[in-house]
C-alpha positions in Angstrom: 114.4 39.3 113.5 110.9 40.8 113.5 108.8 39.9 110.4 106.3 42.7 110.1 103.7 43.3 107.4 104.5 47.1 107.5 108.0 48.5 107.1 108.7 51.5 109.3 111.2 54.2 108.4 110.9 56.6 111.3 114.0 58.6 110.4 112.8 59.0 106.8 109.4 60.0 108.0 110.9 62.6 110.4 113.2 63.9 107.6 110.1 64.5 105.3 108.2 66.2 108.1 111.2 68.4 108.9 111.5 69.3 105.2 107.9 70.3 105.1 108.5 72.4 108.3 111.3 74.2 106.5 109.2 74.8 103.4 106.5 76.4 105.5 108.6 78.3 108.1 107.3 75.8 110.7 103.7 76.4 109.7 103.4 72.6 109.0 104.6 71.8 112.5 102.1 74.4 114.0 99.3 72.7 112.0 100.4 69.3 113.3 100.4 70.5 116.9 97.0 72.2 116.4 95.4 69.0 115.0 97.0 66.8 117.6 95.5 69.0 120.3 92.1 69.0 118.7 92.3 65.2 118.5 93.2 64.9 122.1 90.5 67.4 123.2 87.8 65.7 121.0 84.6 64.5 122.8 84.9 61.3 120.7 87.8 58.8 121.0 89.5 59.3 117.7 91.4 56.4 116.1 93.7 58.7 114.1 97.3 58.7 115.3 99.8 61.5 115.6 101.7 59.8 112.8 98.5 59.9 110.6 97.9 63.6 111.5 101.5 64.5 110.5 101.1 62.5 107.3 97.9 64.4 106.3 99.6 67.8 107.0 102.6 66.6 104.9 100.3 66.6 101.9 98.8 70.0 102.5 100.0 72.5 100.0 102.8 74.5 101.6 101.5 77.9 100.5 98.3 77.4 102.5 100.1 76.6 105.8 103.1 78.8 105.3 103.9 80.9 108.4 104.1 84.7 108.1 104.7 87.3 110.8 101.5 88.0 112.7 99.5 85.8 110.4 99.3 82.5 112.4 95.5 82.3 112.0 96.2 81.8 108.2 97.5 78.3 109.2 94.2 77.5 110.9 92.5 78.7 107.7 94.7 76.7 105.4 94.7 73.4 107.2 90.9 73.7 107.8 90.3 74.3 104.0 92.6 71.3 103.2 90.9 69.0 105.6 87.5 70.0 104.2 88.8 69.3 100.7 89.8 65.8 101.7 86.6 65.2 103.6 84.7 66.1 100.4 86.8 63.8 98.2 87.3 60.5 100.0 89.1 58.9 97.0 91.7 61.7 97.0 92.2 61.2 100.8 92.4 57.5 100.6 95.2 57.7 98.0 97.5 59.7 100.3 100.6 57.8 101.4 102.6 58.3 104.6 105.7 60.6 104.0 108.0 57.6 104.0 105.9 55.9 101.4 105.3 52.7 103.4 101.5 52.8 103.7 98.3 54.6 102.9 97.3 57.0 105.6 93.7 55.8 105.7 94.6 52.1 105.7 91.7 51.2 108.1 88.1 52.1 107.7 87.7 53.5 111.3 90.3 56.2 110.6 88.0 57.8 108.0 85.3 58.5 110.6 87.9 59.8 113.0 89.3 62.0 110.3 85.9 63.4 109.5 85.4 64.3 113.2 88.8 66.0 113.3 88.0 67.9 110.1 84.7 69.0 111.7 86.4 70.0 114.9 88.9 72.1 112.9 86.1 73.8 111.0 84.3 74.5 114.2 87.4 76.0 115.8 87.9 78.2 112.7 84.3 79.5 113.0 84.7 80.2 116.7 88.0 82.0 116.3 86.6 84.1 113.4 83.5 84.9 115.6 85.9 86.2 118.3 87.6 88.3 115.7 84.6 90.0 114.1 82.7 90.4 117.4 79.1 89.9 118.4 77.7 92.2 115.8 78.0 89.3 113.3 76.2 86.5 115.1 74.8 85.0 111.9 76.3 81.9 110.5 78.6 83.1 107.8 79.7 81.2 104.7 82.7 79.1 105.5 84.7 80.7 102.6 84.1 84.1 104.4 85.3 82.6 107.6 88.5 81.3 106.0 89.1 84.6 104.2 88.7 86.5 107.5 91.2 84.2 109.2 93.7 84.6 106.3 93.5 88.4 106.5 93.7 88.7 110.3 96.8 89.9 111.9 97.8 89.2 115.4 100.0 92.0 116.9 103.5 90.8 117.6 104.2 93.5 120.1 101.3 94.9 122.1 100.5 98.6 121.4 99.8 100.9 124.3 
């Protein structure tokens, strides 16, 4: 029998992530996929796992990553705001537990630096997407609150209009 310092409940973890997905009409799962892709595409080698990313998204308030028709950019806005909130409040972030309650998400110091990089990459993506939406006439660096508001209010056509 394996005697491990950490207990692992993958089915309980998955159950909680699935529940969060249902609460958000799969907005949570979209946020997880987005962050996993940003992590994989990062210029730096990040030491934050897919499990850690899903665990962080699990704690994001459901109303900020809820999925609505033609409003997928609101998920980028919501997860970016949440990551920035955690980045600004390390003690809040370090208190977060994995969904199965077996360990703290940021249980190793190197994860914090990786998290800050991921949060920065997410904010940068939000700025770049918003810049695409508003066009070149607004080349100035806008307040991040304005960027998030713009993403929240943006609608992506479901069916192209001709």
